[in-house]
Structures are given as C-alpha cells and as structure tokens.
C-alpha positions as CSV (number, residue, x, y, z in Angstrom):
1,M,-11.1,-5.3,18.2
2,R,-13.3,-7.1,15.8
3,P,-11.9,-8.4,12.5
4,V,-13.0,-6.4,9.5
5,I,-11.2,-8.7,7.0
6,S,-11.1,-12.4,7.3
7,V,-9.4,-14.5,4.6
8,E,-9.6,-18.3,4.8
9,H,-7.9,-20.7,2.4
10,L,-8.0,-18.3,-0.4
11,T,-6.9,-19.6,-3.8
12,K,-6.8,-17.9,-7.3
13,R,-6.0,-20.0,-10.3
14,Y,-5.4,-18.6,-13.8
15,E,-5.7,-20.8,-16.9
16,L,-2.9,-20.6,-19.5
17,G,-2.9,-20.9,-23.2
18,V,-5.9,-20.7,-25.5
19,I,-9.2,-20.2,-23.8
20,G,-11.4,-19.3,-26.8
21,T,-11.9,-16.8,-29.6
22,G,-15.2,-15.5,-28.4
23,S,-17.1,-17.2,-31.2
24,L,-18.3,-20.8,-31.5
25,T,-17.7,-20.8,-35.3
26,R,-14.1,-19.7,-34.9
27,D,-13.5,-22.1,-32.1
28,L,-14.7,-25.0,-34.4
29,E,-12.5,-23.7,-37.3
30,R,-9.5,-23.5,-34.9
31,W,-10.2,-27.1,-33.6
32,W,-10.6,-28.5,-37.2
33,A,-7.3,-26.8,-38.3
34,R,-5.5,-28.4,-35.4
35,A,-7.1,-31.8,-36.0
36,R,-5.7,-31.7,-39.6
37,G,-2.3,-30.6,-38.5
38,Q,-2.7,-27.1,-40.0
39,P,-1.7,-23.8,-38.5
40,D,-4.1,-22.0,-36.3
41,P,-6.1,-19.6,-38.6
42,Y,-6.5,-17.1,-35.8
43,S,-3.0,-17.0,-34.3
44,R,-1.1,-13.7,-34.3
45,I,1.9,-13.2,-36.5
46,G,5.0,-14.6,-34.8
47,Q,2.9,-16.3,-32.1
48,K,4.0,-19.7,-31.1
49,D,1.5,-22.6,-30.9
50,P,-1.3,-21.1,-28.8
51,F,-2.3,-24.6,-27.7
52,R,1.0,-25.5,-26.1
53,L,-0.1,-24.2,-22.7
54,A,-3.7,-25.3,-23.0
55,G,-4.8,-27.2,-19.9
56,Q,-2.1,-25.7,-17.8
57,S,-2.6,-23.1,-15.0
58,I,-0.8,-21.1,-12.4
59,L,-1.7,-20.5,-8.8
60,A,-1.5,-16.7,-8.2
61,L,-2.7,-17.4,-4.7
62,D,-2.3,-20.7,-2.9
63,D,-4.2,-21.4,0.3
64,V,-3.8,-17.9,1.9
65,S,-5.4,-17.2,5.3
66,F,-5.1,-14.2,7.6
67,R,-7.2,-11.7,9.6
68,V,-7.1,-7.9,9.9
69,E,-8.5,-6.1,12.9
70,Q,-10.4,-2.8,12.8
71,G,-8.0,0.2,12.9
72,E,-5.0,-1.9,12.0
73,A,-2.5,-1.0,9.3
74,L,-1.3,-4.2,7.6
75,G,1.8,-4.2,5.3
76,I,1.9,-6.6,2.4
77,I,5.3,-7.2,1.0
78,G,6.9,-9.6,-1.4
79,R,8.7,-9.8,-4.7
80,N,7.1,-9.0,-8.1
81,G,4.7,-11.8,-9.0
82,A,4.3,-13.0,-5.4
83,G,0.5,-12.5,-5.5
84,K,0.2,-9.1,-3.7
85,S,-1.9,-7.3,-6.3
86,T,-4.1,-10.3,-7.0
87,L,-4.9,-10.5,-3.3
88,L,-5.8,-6.8,-3.2
89,K,-8.0,-7.2,-6.3
90,I,-9.9,-10.0,-4.7
91,L,-10.4,-8.0,-1.4
92,S,-11.6,-5.1,-3.5
93,R,-14.0,-7.3,-5.4
94,V,-12.3,-6.5,-8.7
95,T,-11.9,-10.2,-9.4
96,A,-13.3,-13.4,-7.8
97,P,-11.4,-16.1,-6.0
98,S,-11.2,-19.7,-7.4
99,S,-11.9,-21.0,-3.9
100,G,-11.8,-20.0,-0.3
101,V,-13.7,-17.5,1.8
102,V,-13.3,-13.7,2.0
103,K,-15.3,-11.8,4.6
104,V,-15.1,-8.0,4.5
105,K,-17.1,-5.6,6.8
106,G,-17.3,-2.1,5.6
107,R,-16.8,0.0,2.5
108,I,-13.5,-0.3,0.7
109,G,-11.6,2.5,-1.0
110,S,-9.1,1.1,-3.4
111,L,-6.1,2.6,-5.1
112,L,-4.8,-0.3,-7.2
113,E,-3.6,1.2,-10.4
114,V,-3.2,4.7,-11.8
115,G,-6.7,6.0,-12.8
116,T,-8.7,3.0,-11.4
117,G,-12.3,4.0,-11.2
118,F,-11.8,7.2,-13.2
119,H,-13.6,7.9,-16.5
120,P,-11.1,9.6,-18.8
121,E,-13.7,11.9,-20.5
122,L,-15.0,13.3,-17.2
123,T,-13.3,16.1,-15.4
124,G,-11.6,15.8,-12.1
125,R,-14.6,17.3,-10.3
126,E,-17.0,14.9,-12.0
127,N,-14.8,11.9,-11.2
128,I,-14.8,12.8,-7.5
129,Y,-18.6,12.6,-7.4
130,L,-18.5,9.4,-9.5
131,N,-16.1,7.7,-7.1
132,G,-18.3,8.8,-4.2
133,A,-21.4,7.3,-5.9
134,I,-19.4,4.0,-6.4
135,L,-18.7,3.9,-2.7
136,G,-22.4,4.4,-2.0
137,M,-22.1,7.9,-0.7
138,K,-24.7,10.6,-1.3
139,K,-24.0,13.8,-3.2
140,A,-24.2,15.9,-0.1
141,E,-21.6,13.7,1.7
142,V,-19.1,14.1,-1.2
143,A,-19.8,17.9,-1.4
144,R,-18.7,18.2,2.3
145,K,-15.4,16.6,1.5
146,F,-14.8,18.2,-1.9
147,D,-12.7,21.2,-0.9
148,E,-10.5,19.0,1.3
149,I,-10.0,16.5,-1.5
150,V,-9.0,19.2,-4.0
151,D,-6.7,20.9,-1.5
152,F,-4.9,17.6,-0.6
153,S,-4.4,16.7,-4.3
154,G,-2.9,20.1,-5.2
155,I,-4.5,20.2,-8.7
156,E,-7.1,22.9,-8.1
157,K,-6.2,24.6,-11.4
158,F,-7.1,21.5,-13.4
159,I,-10.1,20.2,-11.4
160,D,-12.4,21.1,-14.3
161,T,-10.2,19.5,-17.0
162,P,-10.9,16.0,-18.3
163,V,-8.6,13.5,-16.5
164,K,-7.5,12.0,-19.8
165,R,-5.2,15.1,-20.1
166,Y,-3.7,14.6,-16.6
167,S,-0.1,13.4,-16.2
168,S,0.4,10.1,-14.3
169,G,1.4,12.2,-11.2
170,M,-1.8,14.2,-11.3
171,Y,-3.8,11.0,-11.7
172,V,-2.2,9.6,-8.6
173,R,-2.7,12.8,-6.5
174,L,-6.3,13.0,-7.3
175,A,-7.0,9.2,-7.0
176,F,-5.3,9.0,-3.6
177,A,-7.1,12.1,-2.3
178,V,-10.4,10.7,-3.3
179,A,-9.7,7.3,-1.8
180,A,-8.5,8.7,1.5
181,H,-11.1,11.3,2.0
182,L,-14.4,9.7,1.1
183,D,-14.6,7.8,4.4
184,P,-14.2,4.2,3.4
185,E,-13.8,1.9,6.4
186,I,-11.0,0.1,4.6
187,L,-8.3,1.8,2.6
188,V,-6.4,-0.4,0.1
189,V,-3.3,1.1,-1.4
190,D,-1.0,-0.7,-4.0
191,E,2.4,0.5,-5.0
192,V,1.0,3.3,-7.2
193,L,2.5,6.0,-4.9
194,A,5.9,5.3,-6.6
195,V,4.7,7.5,-9.5
196,G,4.2,10.6,-7.4
197,D,7.0,13.0,-6.3
198,A,8.8,12.5,-3.0
199,E,6.9,15.3,-1.2
200,F,3.5,13.9,-2.2
201,Q,4.6,10.4,-1.1
202,K,5.5,11.7,2.3
203,K,2.1,13.5,2.5
204,C,0.3,10.3,1.6
205,L,2.1,8.2,4.2
206,G,1.2,10.8,6.8
207,K,-2.5,10.7,5.7
208,M,-2.5,6.9,5.9
209,G,-1.0,6.9,9.3
210,N,-3.8,9.3,10.5
211,V,-6.5,7.2,8.9
212,A,-5.3,4.1,10.9
213,S,-4.2,5.6,14.2
214,E,-6.6,8.5,14.7
215,E,-9.7,7.7,12.6
216,G,-9.8,4.0,13.5
217,R,-10.0,2.9,9.9
218,T,-8.2,-0.1,8.4
219,V,-5.3,0.2,5.9
220,L,-3.8,-2.4,3.6
221,F,-0.6,-1.1,2.2
222,V,1.5,-2.8,-0.5
223,S,5.0,-1.4,-0.9
224,H,8.6,-2.3,-1.6
225,N,9.7,0.6,0.6
226,M,10.6,-1.2,3.8
227,A,11.1,2.0,5.8
228,A,7.5,3.1,4.9
229,I,6.2,-0.4,5.9
230,Q,7.8,-0.2,9.3
231,Q,6.8,3.4,9.9
232,L,3.1,2.9,9.0
233,C,2.4,-0.8,9.7
234,T,2.7,-2.6,13.0
235,K,2.0,-6.0,11.4
236,S,2.8,-7.3,7.9
237,I,2.5,-10.4,5.8
238,L,5.2,-11.7,3.4
239,M,3.9,-13.2,0.1
240,N,6.1,-15.6,-1.9
241,S,5.0,-17.4,-5.1
242,G,1.3,-17.0,-4.1
243,R,1.7,-18.4,-0.6
244,L,1.7,-16.6,2.7
245,E,5.3,-17.2,3.9
246,L,5.3,-15.2,7.2
247,A,2.9,-13.0,9.2
248,G,3.6,-11.0,12.3
249,D,5.5,-8.0,13.6
250,S,6.6,-5.8,10.7
251,L,10.3,-5.7,11.7
252,K,10.4,-9.5,11.7
253,V,8.7,-9.8,8.4
254,V,10.9,-7.1,6.8
255,K,14.1,-8.9,7.9
256,K,12.8,-12.1,6.4
257,Y,12.1,-10.4,3.1
258,L,15.4,-8.6,3.0
259,A,17.3,-11.8,3.7
260,S,15.6,-13.4,0.7
261,N,16.8,-10.6,-1.6
262,E,20.3,-12.0,-1.7
263,E,19.0,-15.0,-3.7
264,M,17.0,-12.6,-5.9
265,A,20.1,-10.6,-6.7
266,A,21.6,-13.5,-8.6
267,E,18.3,-14.1,-10.5
268,K,18.2,-10.4,-11.6
269,K,21.8,-10.3,-12.8
270,H,21.0,-10.1,-16.5
271,A,17.4,-8.9,-16.2
272,I,16.0,-5.4,-16.8
273,L,15.6,-3.9,-13.4
274,A,12.8,-1.4,-14.3
275,R,11.1,0.0,-17.4
276,N,8.9,3.0,-18.1
277,E,6.8,1.8,-21.1
278,Q,5.2,5.2,-21.6
279,E,8.5,7.0,-22.0
280,N,10.4,4.0,-23.5
281,F,13.0,4.4,-20.8
282,Q,14.6,1.6,-18.8
283,L,17.3,0.9,-16.1
284,S,19.0,-2.2,-17.3
285,R,21.8,-2.8,-14.8
286,V,23.4,-1.5,-11.6
287,F,26.9,-2.6,-10.6
288,F,29.8,-1.5,-8.4
289,A,33.5,-1.0,-9.4
290,D,36.6,-0.4,-7.4
291,E,39.3,2.2,-8.1
292,T,40.9,-0.1,-10.8
293,G,37.5,-0.5,-12.6
294,S,37.1,-4.1,-11.5
295,T,33.4,-5.1,-10.8
296,Q,32.6,-6.4,-7.4
297,N,29.9,-6.4,-4.8
298,S,31.9,-6.3,-1.6
299,F,34.1,-3.4,-0.4
300,M,36.1,-2.5,2.7
301,S,35.3,0.5,4.8
302,G,37.4,3.4,3.5
303,E,37.7,2.0,0.0
304,T,36.9,3.9,-3.2
305,I,33.7,2.8,-4.9
306,T,31.9,3.8,-8.1
307,I,28.2,3.0,-8.6
308,H,27.3,2.4,-12.3
309,L,23.7,2.7,-13.7
310,E,23.2,1.5,-17.2
311,I,20.2,3.3,-18.8
312,E,18.6,2.6,-22.2
313,S,16.3,5.1,-24.0
314,E,15.1,5.8,-27.5
315,T,14.8,9.5,-26.8
316,I,17.0,12.3,-25.4
317,F,16.3,13.2,-21.7
318,R,18.0,16.4,-20.4
319,G,18.1,17.6,-16.8
320,L,17.6,14.2,-15.3
321,I,18.0,13.8,-11.5
322,V,19.2,10.5,-10.0
323,T,19.0,9.6,-6.3
324,I,20.5,6.6,-4.7
325,G,19.2,5.9,-1.2
326,I,21.3,3.6,1.0
327,N,19.3,1.5,3.5
328,D,20.3,-0.9,6.3
329,E,19.0,-4.4,6.6
330,N,15.8,-3.2,8.3
331,G,15.0,-0.7,5.5
332,T,16.1,2.3,7.5
333,R,17.3,5.1,5.2
334,L,20.9,6.0,6.2
335,T,21.8,8.6,3.5
336,V,20.9,9.7,0.0
337,L,23.3,10.4,-2.9
338,H,21.6,13.1,-5.0
339,S,22.9,14.1,-8.4
340,D,21.2,17.5,-8.3
341,L,23.0,18.5,-5.1
342,S,26.3,18.0,-6.8
343,G,25.4,20.6,-9.4
344,I,26.1,18.2,-12.3
345,P,23.3,18.1,-14.9
346,L,22.6,14.6,-16.2
347,Q,21.6,13.8,-19.8
348,V,20.6,10.6,-21.5
349,A,21.5,11.3,-25.1
350,G,21.9,7.9,-26.7
351,K,20.4,4.5,-26.7
352,H,23.0,3.3,-24.1
353,T,24.0,5.7,-21.3
354,V,26.0,4.9,-18.1
355,V,25.5,7.2,-15.1
356,T,28.2,6.9,-12.5
357,C,28.4,8.1,-8.9
358,H,31.9,8.1,-7.4
359,I,32.5,7.7,-3.7
360,P,36.2,8.3,-2.9
361,N,36.0,7.1,0.7
362,L,33.3,4.6,1.8
363,L,32.5,5.5,5.4
364,L,30.0,2.7,6.0
365,L,30.7,0.2,8.8
366,P,30.8,-3.5,8.0
367,G,27.4,-4.9,7.1
368,K,24.9,-5.4,4.3
369,Y,23.1,-2.5,2.7
370,Y,20.5,-2.0,0.0
371,L,20.3,0.6,-2.6
372,D,17.0,2.3,-3.7
373,I,17.2,4.1,-7.0
374,K,15.0,6.9,-8.3
375,I,15.2,8.7,-11.6
376,Y,13.4,12.0,-11.9
377,R,12.5,14.4,-14.7
378,G,11.6,17.6,-12.9
379,K,9.4,16.5,-10.0
380,D,8.0,13.4,-11.8
381,V,9.5,10.0,-11.1
382,L,10.4,8.2,-14.3
383,L,11.6,5.0,-12.5
384,W,11.7,3.8,-8.9
385,V,13.6,0.6,-8.1
386,P,13.6,-0.4,-4.5
387,N,16.3,-2.8,-3.4
388,A,18.0,-2.5,-6.8
389,K,21.3,-3.7,-5.5
390,T,22.9,-5.2,-2.4
391,L,26.2,-3.7,-1.1
392,F,28.4,-5.7,1.2
393,V,30.9,-3.8,3.4
394,E,33.8,-5.7,5.0
395,P,36.1,-4.4,7.8
396,G,38.7,-2.0,6.5
397,N,41.6,-0.1,8.0
398,I,40.0,3.3,7.6
399,L,41.4,4.5,11.0
400,K,44.9,3.3,10.2
401,S,44.9,1.4,13.5
402,G,43.5,-2.0,12.3
403,K,40.5,-1.4,14.5
404,L,36.8,-0.5,14.0
405,P,33.9,0.2,16.4
406,P,32.3,-3.1,17.5
407,K,28.8,-3.7,16.2
408,E,27.2,-3.5,19.7
409,W,28.3,0.2,19.9
410,G,25.7,1.0,17.2
411,G,25.9,3.4,14.3
412,F,26.5,2.9,10.6
413,F,29.3,5.2,9.7
414,V,32.9,5.7,10.8
415,L,34.7,9.0,10.4
416,D,38.4,9.4,10.0
417,N,39.5,11.0,13.3
418,Q,42.8,11.8,15.0
419,W,43.5,12.2,18.7
420,Q,46.3,13.7,20.8
421,A,47.0,14.9,24.3
422,S,49.4,17.6,25.0
423,E,50.6,19.4,28.1
424,K,48.8,22.7,28.7
425,T,51.2,25.6,28.6
426,T,50.9,28.5,31.0
427,R,51.7,32.1,30.2
C-alpha cells in the first residue's frame, strides 16, 4: 500500500492579542493612544486591554508526524482543543501550516462543519453541482451520482429549496451524501455527524466503512464515539494539547484516551458540559446520588442510583427525549436508558431544570463505565455529550452470598438468581 497522506513535523501557531485594525491610519491612532497612556480608541465596550496578549501565541499543532495508507480508515481522537479540527483543516487545505510538510495524493472530500462549501442562496440541487465542481468533477460525472446522493440524504422533497432554509440536520444529511458520493480519494469527516439523528448516524458509519473496505478509499474520522472509532478504524491517533500522544491499534489508543478522562472529569466539575447556541439550551452538570440523596461517583453492585442532569434554557421545550448510553472502558455500548421508552414526557419549563433517571437496582459488575448523553427534540439532536460522566462500580452483595463472578468469566451484568435442588417425586 502506498501512503496517500504524509505529515512530517507539522506545526500550526496562532498569534494572540491585537493583530491589526485593517487600516494603517487606525493602527497609528491606536499606537499613539497607547504611547500616551490613553484607552484604545477602537476597543470594544467591556473589552480588556487588547494589547495584553500581543506577542503571545499558542501552538494548535506541535511537531505532528504520521502517515496514512491507501484504503485505510484512521481515527483521530482527543479532548476538545487537542488540535484535531486544526489538523483536518490543514489536510483539507482550508488553512496553511506554520511549518512542516504535508503531502496528499488524491482529491479530498471534507465534511468539517455544518454547511461547509454550501452557498446558502443556492438550492440543494445547485449545491450538489457546485461541490462537484470544487472537487474538479465534470457536470456529467455529478449527474451520474445525483439520484444516489439525493436518495441517501433523504431530503428529496426539499432538493430545490435554498439551503439557507434547511435545518441543521438536513444540512448534515446533504453535506455528507455529497462528500461520500462524489468519489474523492480521501474522505475527511469531523464530528458533525453528532447533529444528525441516530438512524442517519448509523447509515453514515456504514457508508464510511464501505468507502474504506470495499472501494479502497481513505477515511479520516474524528469522533468522541469510541465504539464508532473501533468499529470503523483499525488504526487511530490520539491528540493531546496539539501533540500526537499515541498512534497505533485503535483499541490501544482508545484505552489510553479513556484512561485520561479520569483527570478530565475533575477539570469539568464546574464547567458547562455542552451548549446549543442556536437554541440557547445547555447541559450544565451531570451527577449521581444514592438512595439518601448524597452525591457520589462510586456505587456497589445492587445499589440504588439516581442520575441527575441539570439543564438550563431560556425557552420552554416540551416532549424532550433523553438517552443515557452506558459504555465500558473500551467504548462498547452496554445498554441505553431511554426516557421515551418509559412513557414519561419530559419538559424543560424554566431556566433551571433537573432531569432524573432512577435505577433501583444497579446490575453492573465492578468496573469503570462511561455515560454518553443525548437530548432530542423529535428526531433532531439538541445536545450530544460523549463521556459526560464516569461511573465507578464496586463489589456489592447483590447475590446475598458475598460473592460475584470473577472478571475472567467475562460479562458486565449480574442478575439476582436463586438455585435449589429437590428430589423428583414419582406418581
């Protein structure tokens, strides 16, 4: 296999503070005001000294090197701010590196942000042809794929509507369909699939798997969904603070990433977990409580546990659906707690709302588990927070015998069971 992507000592530096006003006259006026100790005449109301960070910079990418072979699906994982999106933007030629060498062989189809490459005034049909032209394809080539793209996206009724009227979910459906079907040699997908509904996400993962395994094209996939990474990608890289921390087998890299989440949990204790700016809706906190209401992170098998989700919103949301996925340390989904299946309609009616999920008998075996949280309105995902909370389960006397199955037996759950032997009676 020949390498289609070669990255050598890649570095991207961003300057902080004041860069310039865009006018030489204004720059001179700003400099003269500062020289006399006067306020900046072009600073925004409430803005602190814009010069305090001048001359400082951050390394979004720091000496990153790796190679990707043809037909390989490479997972890129890491915390927010680790440099994943910056790396993809450089590979997609959206931005230029500060130093280093990037060699790419073949056309790249990128899905970095919702609506990237779309013109809002053009219809879905026109944007499909526009994206094909950007990829260097002829009109006849795009026409051959057109029906397949529309069918995959599932928005046939709206194909002649300007995309500025599309919802975020419709944007993603069409954008992914275009990127995956216009025959780029390299498909680059950022975490935008989190916006689509669960059924479409599954459809996209299946398509990416076919692109890599059957069509021999290369896929770069950024995701916080560790199960999806392991399902799709044989190899992965772990980014941390702009540096490549680990590269290799996906299972090994995922385990390293999940182990680091324990430290991240403490950092996120008082931070907003996720926010939907468009809907002014946010998940502020997730915590566990025992049957007395005491907050804790560790529970014994068989204990009662209540999961609390603190939600803030300026508007009323009725008919919300909340799902809590429980994953093991490898990112394998074990079960899903689904509010809609309980028949209980959820409503966010005030600025501060607490949604609770009560589990009277925790059947998980001892270990460390991770919770993924999704909040839906209809089929659209309002928020998706992978690895929102870590749950520690300790040995408990759930079988009333003081014993639990040893770890080497496998499995994740223990069921309360009773045994007996009795003499068979004859008639």
